[in-house]
DRENLOVO-166465 format. One record per atom (N, C-alpha, C): residue number from 1; residue in one letter; chain; atom name; x negated, y negated, z negated. Coordinates in pm, 1 decimal, always signed. Each point is the difference from the previous one (the first is absolute). Example, Ala and Ser with C-alpha at 12.3 -4.5 7.8 and 13.67 -1.06 7.14 Angstrom:
PT  pos  code  unit  site        xx        yy        zz
PT    1     A     A     N   -1319.0    +569.0    -780.0
PT    1     A     A    CA     +89.0    -119.0      +0.0
PT    1     A     A     C     -90.0    -120.0      +0.0
PT    2     S     A     N     +35.0    -105.0     +72.0
PT    2     S     A    CA     -82.0    -119.0      -6.0
PT    2     S     A     C     +77.0    -109.0     -73.0
//
This chain:
PT  pos  code  unit  site        xx        yy        zz
PT    1     M     A     N   -1765.9   +1355.9   +1902.7
PT    1     M     A    CA    +133.1     -55.9      +8.4
PT    1     M     A     C      -6.7    -137.6     +63.6
PT    2     D     A     N     +96.8     -25.5     +85.7
PT    2     D     A    CA     +16.5    -131.5     +61.4
PT    2     D     A     C    +140.1     -48.5     -31.8
PT    3     F     A     N     +16.8    -130.8      +0.1
PT    3     F     A    CA    +136.0     -51.8     -13.6
PT    3     F     A     C     +15.2    -129.5     +77.6
PT    4     K     A     N    +124.4     -20.8     +44.4
PT    4     K     A    CA     +37.4    -122.6     +69.8
PT    4     K     A     C    +113.8     -61.4     -79.1
PT    5     Q     A     N      +5.4    -132.0      +4.3
PT    5     Q     A    CA    +109.7     -67.1     -69.5
PT    5     Q     A     C     +59.4    -108.9     +87.2
PT    6     E     A     N    +129.8     -18.7     -16.3
PT    6     E     A    CA     +67.8    -114.7     +59.3
PT    6     E     A     C    +121.4     -30.5     -86.3
PT    7     V     A     N     +40.5    -124.9      +1.4
PT    7     V     A    CA    +116.0     -42.4     -77.5
PT    7     V     A     C    +111.9     -33.8     +98.1
PT    8     I     A     N    +113.6     +67.1     -18.3
PT    8     I     A    CA    +118.6     -23.4     +83.0
PT    8     I     A     C    +115.5     -31.7     -95.1
PT    9     D     A     N     +65.7    -114.2     +20.5
PT    9     D     A    CA    +113.6     -39.7     -84.3
PT    9     D     A     C     -35.1      +4.6    -148.4
PT   10     N     A     N    -118.8     -46.7     -34.6
PT   10     N     A    CA     -47.4      -3.6    -139.0
PT   10     N     A     C     -13.2    +140.2     -62.1
PT   11     I     A     N     -19.4    +101.1     +85.3
PT   11     I     A    CA     -22.0    +137.7     -44.8
PT   11     I     A     C    -136.8     +43.5     +51.5
PT   12     L     A     N     -84.3     +45.2     -91.1
PT   12     L     A    CA    -132.4     +48.5     +38.2
PT   12     L     A     C     +14.1    +138.2     +62.9
PT   13     N     A     N     -51.3     +15.0    +120.9
PT   13     N     A    CA      -2.5    +128.9     +68.0
PT   13     N     A     C    -143.7     +48.8      -1.7
PT   14     L     A     N     -23.5    +107.8     -70.8
PT   14     L     A    CA    -133.8     +54.2     -17.1
PT   14     L     A     C      -3.9    +135.2     +68.3
PT   15     E     A     N     -91.1     +16.7     +94.3
PT   15     E     A    CA     -13.9    +126.2     +72.2
PT   15     E     A     C    -134.0     +62.2     -37.6
PT   16     I     A     N      +6.3    +115.1     -65.9
PT   16     I     A    CA    -120.4     +67.6     -47.9
PT   16     I     A     C     -25.4    +122.5     +87.2
PT   17     S     A     N    -126.5     +20.4     +37.6
PT   17     S     A    CA     -34.5    +120.4     +75.9
PT   17     S     A     C    -128.0     +60.0     -57.7
PT   18     G     A     N     -12.8    +131.0     +18.8
PT   18     G     A    CA    -117.2     +69.9     -52.7
PT   18     G     A     C     +31.3     +66.0    -132.9
PT   19     D     A     N     -96.9      +1.3     -89.2
PT   19     D     A    CA     +14.9     +62.3    -131.2
PT   19     D     A     C     +18.1    -107.8    -106.6
PT   20     L     A     N    +107.2     +12.9     -79.2
PT   20     L     A    CA     +24.6     -95.2    -108.8
PT   20     L     A     C     -62.7     +55.6    -126.5
PT   21     I     A     N    -123.8     -40.0     -22.8
PT   21     I     A    CA     -75.9     +44.3    -116.6
PT   21     I     A     C     -31.0    -125.8     -79.8
PT   22     G     A     N     +65.6     -14.1    -113.6
PT   22     G     A    CA      -0.6    -123.9     -74.8
PT   22     G     A     C    -135.1     -55.4     -40.1
PT   23     E     A     N     -96.5     +88.1     -34.7
PT   23     E     A    CA    -128.0     -49.8     -50.3
PT   23     E     A     C     -65.4     -93.1    +100.9
PT   24     N     A     N      +6.9     +34.2    +127.5
PT   24     N     A    CA     -67.8     -76.7    +103.6
PT   24     N     A     C     +81.9    -118.7     +48.5
PT   25     N     A     N    +129.3     +17.5     +13.1
PT   25     N     A    CA     +83.1     -98.5     +68.1
PT   25     N     A     C     +99.3     -70.4     -90.7
PT   26     G     A     N     +25.5     +55.9    -115.1
PT   26     G     A    CA    +103.4     -52.0     -89.4
PT   26     G     A     C     -15.7    -146.1     -36.1
PT   27     P     A     N    -117.9     -40.9     -47.5
PT   27     P     A    CA     -15.1    -140.5     -40.7
PT   27     P     A     C     +31.2     -99.0    +112.1
PT   28     G     A     N     -38.6     +32.3    +123.1
PT   28     G     A    CA     +28.8     -88.7    +113.0
PT   28     G     A     C    +148.4     -12.8     +27.0
PT   29     L     A     N     +72.9    +112.4      -7.3
PT   29     L     A    CA    +145.0      -4.1     +22.1
PT   29     L     A     C     +70.5     -76.8    -111.0
PT   30     V     A     N     -41.7     +22.3    -124.6
PT   30     V     A    CA     +62.2     -69.5    -113.1
PT   30     V     A     C     -27.0    -150.4      +9.9
PT   31     E     A     N    -120.1     -37.5     +41.4
PT   31     E     A    CA     -34.0    -141.8     +18.1
PT   31     E     A     C     +86.4     -61.4    +110.2
PT   32     L     A     N     +21.5     +73.7    +108.5
PT   32     L     A    CA     +85.4     -45.3    +108.6
PT   32     L     A     C    +142.5     -25.6     -50.5
PT   33     I     A     N     +50.3     +90.9     -82.3
PT   33     I     A    CA    +134.3     -15.9     -57.8
PT   33     I     A     C      +4.4    -123.5     -89.1
PT   34     N     A     N    -102.1     -16.0     -85.3
PT   34     N     A    CA      -5.4    -117.6     -87.8
PT   34     N     A     C      +0.2    -129.7     +80.1
PT   35     D     A     N     -76.8      -4.3    +108.6
PT   35     D     A    CA      -4.7    -118.8     +85.4
PT   35     D     A     C    +138.0     -32.0     +56.9
PT   36     N     A     N     +70.7    +105.3     +43.8
PT   36     N     A    CA    +133.3     -21.2     +56.6
PT   36     N     A     C    +101.3     -40.5    -106.4
PT   37     I     A     N     -10.4     +56.2    -119.9
PT   37     I     A    CA     +88.5     -41.1    -110.4
PT   37     I     A     C     -21.6    -147.7     -29.1
PT   38     N     A     N    -127.5     -43.4      +0.1
PT   38     N     A    CA     -31.2    -141.2     -25.3
PT   38     N     A     C     +57.8     -91.3    +107.3
PT   39     K     A     N     +25.7     +53.6    +118.8
PT   39     K     A    CA     +61.5     -76.8    +109.0
PT   39     K     A     C    +152.2      +7.8      -5.9
PT   40     G     A     N     +53.5     +71.1    -100.1
PT   40     G     A    CA    +144.4      +9.2     -16.5
PT   40     G     A     C     +64.5    +120.0     +66.1
PT   41     I     A     N     -80.2     +92.0     +50.1
PT   41     I     A    CA     +55.1    +119.2     +65.3
PT   41     I     A     C     +20.0    +108.5    -105.7
PT   42     K     A     N    +123.0     +51.5      -7.4
PT   42     K     A    CA     +33.5     +96.0    -105.4
PT   42     K     A     C     +51.4    +133.1     +53.4
PT   43     K     A     N      +6.7     +12.0    +130.4
PT   43     K     A    CA     +49.8    +124.3     +60.4
PT   43     K     A     C    -104.7     +54.5     +95.1
PT   44     C     A     N      -8.0    +134.1      +4.1
PT   44     C     A    CA    -105.7     +62.4     +78.9
PT   44     C     A     C     +47.5    +132.7     +58.9
PT   45     I     A     N     -33.0     +19.7    +126.8
PT   45     I     A    CA     +19.2    +129.1     +66.5
PT   45     I     A     C    -139.2     +58.2     +20.0
PT   46     I     A     N     -21.6    +120.1     -50.4
PT   46     I     A    CA    -129.2     +65.8     +19.4
PT   46     I     A     C     +21.0    +116.9     +95.3
PT   47     D     A     N     -52.9     -15.3    +120.7
PT   47     D     A    CA      +8.6    +104.4    +102.2
PT   47     D     A     C    -113.5     +98.7     -24.3
PT   48     I     A     N     +37.0    +120.2     -44.2
PT   48     I     A    CA    -101.6    +102.0     -29.6
PT   48     I     A     C      +8.1    +116.4     +99.0
PT   49     S     A     N     +57.3     -26.2    +117.6
PT   49     S     A    CA     +15.3    +106.8     +99.0
PT   49     S     A     C    -134.3     +52.5     +50.4
PT   50     N     A     N    -104.8     -82.3      -6.4
PT   50     N     A    CA    -131.5     +42.9     +47.4
PT   50     N     A     C     -97.1     +32.8    -112.9
PT   51     V     A     N     +53.6     +18.8    -120.6
PT   51     V     A    CA     -84.5     +43.1    -113.0
PT   51     V     A     C     -10.9    +151.8      +5.8
PT   52     R     A     N    -124.0     +47.7     +15.9
PT   52     R     A    CA     -21.8    +145.1     +10.6
PT   52     R     A     C      -5.8     +64.8    -137.2
PT   53     Y     A     N     -62.4     -68.6     -95.5
PT   53     Y     A    CA     -25.3     +59.3    -131.3
PT   53     Y     A     C     +11.9    -109.2    -105.4
PT   54     M     A     N     +52.4     +37.5    -116.3
PT   54     M     A    CA      +9.8     -93.1    -111.0
PT   54     M     A     C     -33.0     +76.7    -127.4
PT   55     N     A     N     -89.8     -55.5     -81.9
PT   55     N     A    CA     -31.6     +64.7    -127.4
PT   55     N     A     C     +70.0     -73.7    -114.0
PT   56     S     A     N     -28.0     +41.1    -123.8
PT   56     S     A    CA     +68.7     -59.9    -114.8
PT   56     S     A     C     -30.4    -149.0     -12.4
PT   57     S     A     N    -120.2     -41.0     +37.4
PT   57     S     A    CA     -32.6    -142.9      -4.7
PT   57     S     A     C     +80.4     -76.9    +104.1
PT   58     G     A     N     +21.3     +60.1    +116.2
PT   58     G     A    CA     +83.6     -62.5    +102.7
PT   58     G     A     C    +143.5     -15.4     -47.7
PT   59     I     A     N     +50.7    +101.4     -68.8
PT   59     I     A    CA    +133.7      -8.2     -59.8
PT   59     I     A     C      +2.9    -113.4    -101.1
PT   60     G     A     N    -107.5     -10.7     -79.4
PT   60     G     A    CA     -10.2    -107.7     -99.0
PT   60     G     A     C      +6.3    -137.5     +64.2
PT   61     V     A     N     -62.2     -14.6    +116.7
PT   61     V     A    CA      +3.0    -127.9     +71.9
PT   61     V     A     C    +143.9     -33.2     +40.0
PT   62     L     A     N     +73.0     +97.6     +52.9
PT   62     L     A    CA    +139.4     -24.1     +38.5
PT   62     L     A     C     +84.6     -39.5    -121.0
PT   63     I     A     N     -21.9     +66.7    -111.8
PT   63     I     A    CA     +75.6     -30.8    -121.9
PT   63     I     A     C     -35.6    -140.0     -50.7
PT   64     T     A     N    -128.2     -36.0      +6.8
PT   64     T     A    CA     -43.1    -134.0     -41.2
PT   64     T     A     C     +67.3    -107.1     +85.8
PT   65     I     A     N      +3.6     +22.5    +130.9
PT   65     I     A    CA     +65.7     -94.9     +90.8
PT   65     I     A     C    +147.9     -12.8     -35.1
PT   66     L     A     N     +65.8    +113.8     -20.5
PT   66     L     A    CA    +142.5      +0.5     -34.9
PT   66     L     A     C     +23.4     -76.7    -129.9
PT   67     T     A     N     -82.0     +26.7    -100.9
PT   67     T     A    CA     +15.2     -64.5    -130.3
PT   67     T     A     C     -18.4    -150.7     +10.7
PT   68     K     A     N    -104.1     -42.3     +70.6
PT   68     K     A    CA     -26.3    -143.9     +15.4
PT   68     K     A     C    +118.4     -70.5     +65.6
PT   69     L     A     N     +53.6     +58.3    +105.6
PT   69     L     A    CA    +110.8     -65.3     +70.1
PT   69     L     A     C    +130.3      +6.5     -78.7
PT   70     R     A     N     +26.7    +110.8     -64.6
PT   70     R     A    CA    +123.9      +8.5     -80.0
PT   70     R     A     C      -5.3     -92.8    -121.0
PT   71     N     A     N    -119.0     -22.7     -53.7
PT   71     N     A    CA     -14.1     -95.2    -111.1
PT   71     N     A     C     +33.3    -142.1     +43.5
PT   72     K     A     N      -5.8     -26.9    +129.8
PT   72     K     A    CA     +35.8    -131.3     +55.4
PT   72     K     A     C    +138.7      +4.4     +64.0
PT   73     E     A     N     +81.2     +98.3     -39.8
PT   73     E     A    CA    +131.7     +23.8     +56.0
PT   73     E     A     C      -3.7     +27.2    +149.8
PT   74     G     A     N    -107.0     +66.0     +44.0
PT   74     G     A    CA     -15.0     +38.3    +139.5
PT   74     G     A     C     +26.4    +148.5     +19.0
PT   75     E     A     N     -37.0     +50.8    +117.0
PT   75     E     A    CA     +22.4    +140.9     +30.7
PT   75     E     A     C    -101.9     +48.2    +102.3
PT   76     V     A     N     -27.4    +129.4      -5.9
PT   76     V     A    CA     -87.9     +67.3     +95.5
PT   76     V     A     C     +75.9    +119.9     +54.5
PT   77     V     A     N      -7.5     +18.6    +131.4
PT   77     V     A    CA     +53.7    +121.8     +60.4
PT   77     V     A     C    -110.6     +64.6     +81.9
PT   78     L     A     N      +6.0    +131.4      +7.9
PT   78     L     A    CA     -97.3     +75.5     +78.6
PT   78     L     A     C     +64.2     +37.7    +132.7
PT   79     L     A     N     -82.7      +2.8    +103.3
PT   79     L     A    CA     +51.5     +26.2    +132.8
PT   79     L     A     C     -65.8    +122.9     +60.0
PT   80     N     A     N     +84.6     +95.7     +36.2
PT   80     N     A    CA     -37.2    +112.1     +85.1
PT   80     N     A     C    -123.7     +79.5     -45.5
PT   81     P     A     N      +1.6     +54.9    -122.3
PT   81     P     A    CA    -115.6     +80.6     -41.4
PT   81     P     A     C     -11.7    +129.0     +81.4
PT   82     S     A     N    -122.7     +45.2     +19.2
PT   82     S     A    CA     -23.2    +128.2     +67.7
PT   82     S     A     C     +56.1    +112.0     -87.5
PT   83     E     A     N     +12.7    +118.8     +55.9
PT   83     E     A    CA     +53.2    +113.2     -76.4
PT   83     E     A     C     -86.0     +26.7    -124.4
PT   84     Q     A     N    -131.6      -6.3     +14.2
PT   84     Q     A    CA     -89.3     +26.9    -112.8
PT   84     Q     A     C     +18.4    -104.5    -110.8
PT   85     V     A     N      +7.4    -126.2     +37.8
PT   85     V     A    CA     +18.3    -106.4     -99.0
PT   85     V     A     C    +140.3      +8.6     -60.6
PT   86     K     A     N     +99.1     +36.5     +82.4
PT   86     K     A    CA    +137.1     +16.4     -50.2
PT   86     K     A     C      +4.9    +107.3    -108.9
PT   87     K     A     N     -71.4    +111.9     +22.4
PT   87     K     A    CA      -6.2    +107.3    -100.2
PT   87     K     A     C     -64.1     -49.9    -128.3
PT   88     L     A     N    -106.1     -78.0     +13.2
PT   88     L     A    CA     -68.1     -55.4    -117.1
PT   88     L     A     C     +93.5     -92.4     -78.7
PT   89     L     A     N     +75.3     -83.2     +70.5
PT   89     L     A    CA     +95.5     -89.7     -66.9
PT   89     L     A     C    +108.7     +80.1     -71.0
PT   90     L     A     N     +39.2    +113.4     +58.4
PT   90     L     A    CA    +101.2     +86.5     -58.7
PT   90     L     A     C     -53.9     +68.7    -125.6
PT   91     I     A     N    -120.0     +56.6     +10.2
PT   91     I     A    CA     -62.3     +70.9    -112.7
PT   91     I     A     C     -20.3     -93.2    -119.4
PT   92     T     A     N     -41.4    -123.1     +28.5
PT   92     T     A    CA     -27.1     -96.5    -107.5
PT   92     T     A     C    +126.0     -75.1     -43.2
PT   93     K     A     N    +112.5     +31.6     +64.0
PT   93     K     A    CA    +129.8     -62.5     -26.0
PT   93     K     A     C      +0.9    -150.0     +30.1
PT   94     L     A     N     -96.5     -45.1     +77.7
PT   94     L     A    CA      -3.8    -141.3     +38.3
PT   94     L     A     C    +107.8     -33.2    +102.5
PT   95     N     A     N     +57.7    +102.3     +62.0
PT   95     N     A    CA    +111.9     -23.6     +90.3
PT   95     N     A     C    +120.9     -54.6     -75.7
PT   96     N     A     N      +1.7     +16.5    -133.8
PT   96     N     A    CA    +107.4     -56.6     -82.4
PT   96     N     A     C     -27.7    -145.6     -37.3
PT   97     I     A     N    -125.1     -42.6     +12.2
PT   97     I     A    CA     -38.8    -135.5     -39.1
PT   97     I     A     C      -5.9     -92.1    +122.2
PT   98     F     A     N     -54.9     +52.5    +109.8
PT   98     F     A    CA     -10.2     -76.7    +123.2
PT   98     F     A     C    +119.3     +28.5     +89.4
PT   99     T     A     N     +45.8    -101.9     +70.1
PT   99     T     A    CA     +97.8     +19.5    +105.4
PT   99     T     A     C     -79.1     +28.1    +127.4
PT  100     I     A     N     +38.8    +104.1     +70.9
PT  100     I     A    CA     -73.5     +43.3    +118.7
PT  100     I     A     C     +93.0      -6.7    +120.6
PT  101     Y     A     N     -48.1     -63.6    +106.7
PT  101     Y     A    CA     +77.5     -11.9    +124.0
PT  101     Y     A     C     -75.8     +62.6    +115.3
PT  102     D     A     N     +77.5     +42.2    +101.0
PT  102     D     A    CA     -58.9     +59.2    +120.2
PT  102     D     A     C     -22.5    -103.0    +110.2
PT  103     S     A     N     +66.5    -115.2      -9.2
PT  103     S     A    CA     -18.6    -100.9    +104.7
PT  103     S     A     C     -22.3    -137.5     -61.8
PT  104     K     A     N     -76.3     -80.5     +70.8
PT  104     K     A    CA     -30.3    -135.8     -46.5
PT  104     K     A     C    +127.1     -84.5      -5.8
PT  105     E     A     N     +91.5     +22.5     +94.5
PT  105     E     A    CA    +125.3     -74.7      +3.1
PT  105     E     A     C     +80.2     +22.5    -128.1
PT  106     E     A     N     +10.8    +127.9     -41.8
PT  106     E     A    CA     +71.7     +32.6    -124.1
PT  106     E     A     C     -67.9     -66.6    -120.1
PT  107     A     A     N    -132.7      +7.5      -3.5
PT  107     A     A    CA     -75.7     -57.1    -111.8
PT  107     A     A     C     +20.4    -150.9      -7.6
PT  108     L     A     N     -10.3     -67.9    +113.7
PT  108     L     A    CA     +20.8    -145.5      +2.1
PT  108     L     A     C    +140.6     -36.0     -44.0
PT  109     K     A     N     +97.0     +73.7     +51.2
PT  109     K     A    CA    +141.0     -27.7     -34.3
PT  109     K     A     C     +22.2     +14.1    -150.3
PT  110     S     A     N     -60.4    +101.5     -60.8
PT  110     S     A    CA     +19.5     +22.3    -143.4
PT  110     S     A     C     -60.2    -113.3     -83.5
PT  111     L     A     N    -107.8     -59.4     +47.9
PT  111     L     A    CA     -65.4    -106.1     -76.0
PT  111     L     A     C     +61.4    -137.4     +25.5
PT  112     I     A     N     +67.2     -14.9    +112.9
PT  112     I     A    CA     +62.3    -128.7     +33.0
PT  112     I     A     C    +137.5     -10.5     -66.2
PT  113     D     A     N     +72.7    +109.8      -7.9
PT  113     D     A    CA    +136.0      -0.9     -58.5
PT  113     D     A     C      -1.5     -37.2    -146.7
//
C-alpha cells in the first residue's frame, strides 16, 4: 500500500492505493491522522479509488480514523471506492457510517459547508 497526503483548505486529502491491510500499514496511517489532528486538522477525504483489496484490519483502520476525527468534532468522507470495496462497505454496513462521494469536488463541498 502507498499513500499520498496534502492539505487543502484545512482538509486532509489522503490518497490510498494498493491493498489496505491494517496489520502492515494501519499504524502509519493512524499516526499520520494523529499528527494532523495535533496541527488542528479535523476533516479528511480518503480517496480509495485505487484500493484493490481491503481486509478486516483495513476496515478497522478506516473506523479508527473516523472515530479519532469525530471525537474532535471532525469528519471523514470516502471517495470513489472500487466496485469490490463498495460491496465490502455494503456487506459490513459501513456505507451507513461513512459518507461516500464519487467526486472530490462533492466531497470538498460537503466538508466546507
